[in-house]
N, C-alpha and C positions, 0 to 999 in steps of 0.2 A: 050149435056146435061148430067149432072152427073147422073149416075145410082144409084138407091136406091131400097131397098126391100120394102120401104113404098110408094107404088103407090097411086094414087088419091083414088082408091077404098078402099084400106086398111086404109088410113087416114080418109076417110068418115065414115068407120065402127067404128073406135075408137072414133070419134067425137060423133057418135050416142050413143055409150056405155057410155061415160062420161056424156053426156047431159041427158040420161035417168036415171042415178043414182045420179046426183048432180044437185043442183040448181045453174047453172052457165050460164053467158052470153057469148056465143061462140064468139060474135063480139069483145069481149075484151080479147080474148085468144091469147097468143103468141105461135106459134108452132116452134119447133126446132128439126131438124133431126141431131143427132150426130153420125150416122153411117158412115158419110163421114169424111174427115179430116178437121182440122182447125176450128172446131165449138166450140165456147166459151160458155160452159154451165153456169159457175159460174157468169160471168158478166150479162148474160141474166136473170138469176134468180134474181140477185140483183136489176135489173131495171124493172122487170115486176111482177105484183101481181099474175098472173096465166100463167104458162108455160106448154104446152103439149109437152113432150119430147119423141121423137122416138129414141129408142136405140137398138143396137144389144148386144149379149152376150160378156162378156169379159171386164167388167169395175169393177174390184174388189174393187177399192177405191173411187167409185163415190160419195157415201154418206159421207164417211170420209172426202174427200176433201171439200165438201160443208160445213160440220160441222166446219172444221178448218178455213174456210172463213167466219165464224160467221153467218152461215145460219141455225143453229141448230133448230131454232123455226119454220122454214118452215114446212108445212104439205104436205106429199106425199100421193096421192090417186093412188091405183094400184090394180091389180088382180094377181092371180097366173096363170102362163102359158103365152103363146104367142098369144092367141086369145082374142078379145074383148067380153068376155062372163064370166058368173059366178059372184060370190059375189065380191063386191068392198071392199077394205080395206083402212085404213088410219093410218099413223104414222108420228110423227115428225122426221125430219132428225136426230136429236140427239139420237133417239131410233133405228136408222138403220145403225150406223157407222160401224158395223161389217158385214154388208151385201154387196153383190155385185149384178151385173146383170148377170143372167145365161140363159136368153132367149131373143129373139127379141120381144120387146113389147113396150107399151107406158105407161107413167106415167104422172100424173098431179101434178105439184108442185105449191103450193099456198104460196105466200110470202106477208103477210099483211103489212110488213114494207118496201116494195120495194120503191126505189127512182125512181119513174116513169118518172121524168124529169131528164135526165142525166145532171149533172153539170160539165161542162168543168173546169178544174183546180182542180185536186184532192189535198187534204191536203197532204203536204209532210210527215206528221207523218204516213200516210198509207203505204208509200213505205218501203221496206226493208232497214234497216240500214246497211251500208257497206262502201265501198271505194268511193262511188259516192257523189259528192256535187250537190244536186238537185237544179235546177232553182226554184225560188219562184213561187207559184201557179198562181199569176197574170200574170207573163211573160209567163208561160206555156199556160194560157188561150188565150193570144194573138197569140202565135205560132200556137195553134190548129186552131184558127180562120183563120189565114193566109194560113194554109195548106188546109183547106176546103175540107176534104177528103170525097170521095164517098165510099159507102159500098163495092164496088168491086175493089177498088184501091189497087195496090201494091206499097209499099213505102220502100225505103232504108233509114235507120236512122243510122248515124254515130256518136257514142259517145253521144247519147241523150236518156238515159235510161227511164226517166219519160215520155218523148214524145212517146217512143215506147209503153209503157204501155197504155197510153190514146188512142193512135192511134189504137192499137189492139182491144180495146173495141168498137171503132166506126166502124172499118172495119169488117163487118160480113162475107164477101165472099172473101176478099183479103188476102194478106200476108204482114207481117212485116219482113224485112231482117235487123237485127240489127248487125252493125259492132262494135265490142268491141276489141280494140287493147290491152288493159291492162287486164291480166288474172284476176286481182281482180275485175275489173268492169264486166268482163264476168260472174264471179261467182255471183256478186250482181244482174246482169240482170237475170240469171237463177233463183235466189231466188224470184225475182219479178214475173217472168213468172209462177212459181209454186204457189206463194201466191195468185195471181189474177186468176188462172185457165185459162191461155191463151194458146190456142192450135194453134194459127196462127202466132207465132213468131219463126223465125229461126235465130239463132245467129251464126255469122261467125267472124273469127279473123282478117281478113284483105282483102283489095282489091288489094294487091300488085301483085298477079298473074293474075289480071283481075277479072271480075265478074263471080261467079260460074255458069256454064252452066245449072246445074240441078235445079236452083231456078227460080221462076217467075221473069220476067223482070219488074223492077219498072217503075211506071208512074211518080213518083216524088221522090225527095231526100231531106231529112233534114240533114244538116251537121253542126256539131260544127267545125268551120273552124280553121285549124292549118296550119303550113307551108306545110302540105301534100295535101292541097286543090286542087292544080292543077292536081296532079296524080289521085286523087279521082274523080274529074269531068271527066277527060279523060276516066277512066275505066267505068264510068257509061254511058257516051255518046256513048261509043263503042257498048253497047248493046241496047241503045234507044236514037237515035239522037234527039228525040223530048222531052226528059225529062225536067221537070220543077225542079227548085232548090229553096230551102229556106235555107240560110246560117245564122248561129248564131256566133257572135264573141264578145269577150271582149278585144281582142288584137288589139291595134291601128295599129301596123305594118302590121298585116294580113289584116285589113280593107283597108289600103292604097294600098296593093298589088292586091286587087280584081278587079279593073278596067282592069288591064293588063291580069289577069287570064281569065276574061270574054271575052276580045277581042281575046285572043289567041285561045279560044275554041269556037268562033262563038256565044257567048251568049250576050244577051243584058239585062241590069239591068232594071227591071220593077218597083221596089220600094225599098226604103231604109228608115227604121225608127229606131229611137233611143228610147229605152224604159227605163224609170226610175220609180222605185217603192220605196216608203218610208212608214214605219209604225210607229205609236206612241207607244213607249214601256212602260213598267210599271213605268219608271221614268219620264214619260211625255216628253220624248225626241224623236225627229224624228230619226229613225234608217233606214239608206238607205240600199238597196240591190244592188248587182251588176247590172249595167245598160248596157245591151247588144245592139249591132247593129243587126238588122234583114234585110238581103238583099235578095230580090227575083230576079230570073233571068230565062230566057228561050231563046231558039234559036231565033235569030233575024228574020229569015224568017217565024217564027210561030207567030209573034206578030199581 
């Protein structure tokens, strides 16, 4: 079990402090301990109206980062010091951007504009502009549905930047290992990680030397398939022979090569779908988007 300075007794004392000072329904409160690693504060505040945050000292840009994520109107309730006692104060995040956290304490962040029902399929306009050609949101929504991620899953995502962002928001206790071969795409991925306040994404440049031993072993992989697909699958199966795969491709030759790749690696195809999306543009003409193939697979003896 992960160790934390915020034991059950400490958490209960903070809950008593805020409930005695504010008219709040504790049953609707989201609690988040960011003293450990990989905890995504910004997406949590975006999707919850009330978040009780437990934090340690040493977060100099915490309010500035929330302000740049368009959370400036959120109200923070807090006290001075590290004990749940004394007068309670409140400020908007926009009024606290020059402040940091200098003590182990708790704060209550109220976001009246929270999107409490997370919508799969983020608008592409929200992602960082850069070298990446993002898949359209409707296709991404289908991909996320097929991945069916659990909150503690670890997932390896190869050349799927927007998929990595959405997956990181869903996985609260797991890790995203994003493989970015192109340095420009690596930079764009880093910008997205910073923009969305993601703490559970680790970017690597390749699987050429095998899967890094210091990273969590993935349960599932999402791969934008290229001629490197065979070596990528081999590298991942070497660390987890039971890994599940979801492959994306627009390349018909790569698609035709996949049955042999699956057979050579002891995988069995569980599903293949072809996704087509068109939208009516301003000229009242149907505008098609790239239509990918999505291929799911897993070890044959695990079916």
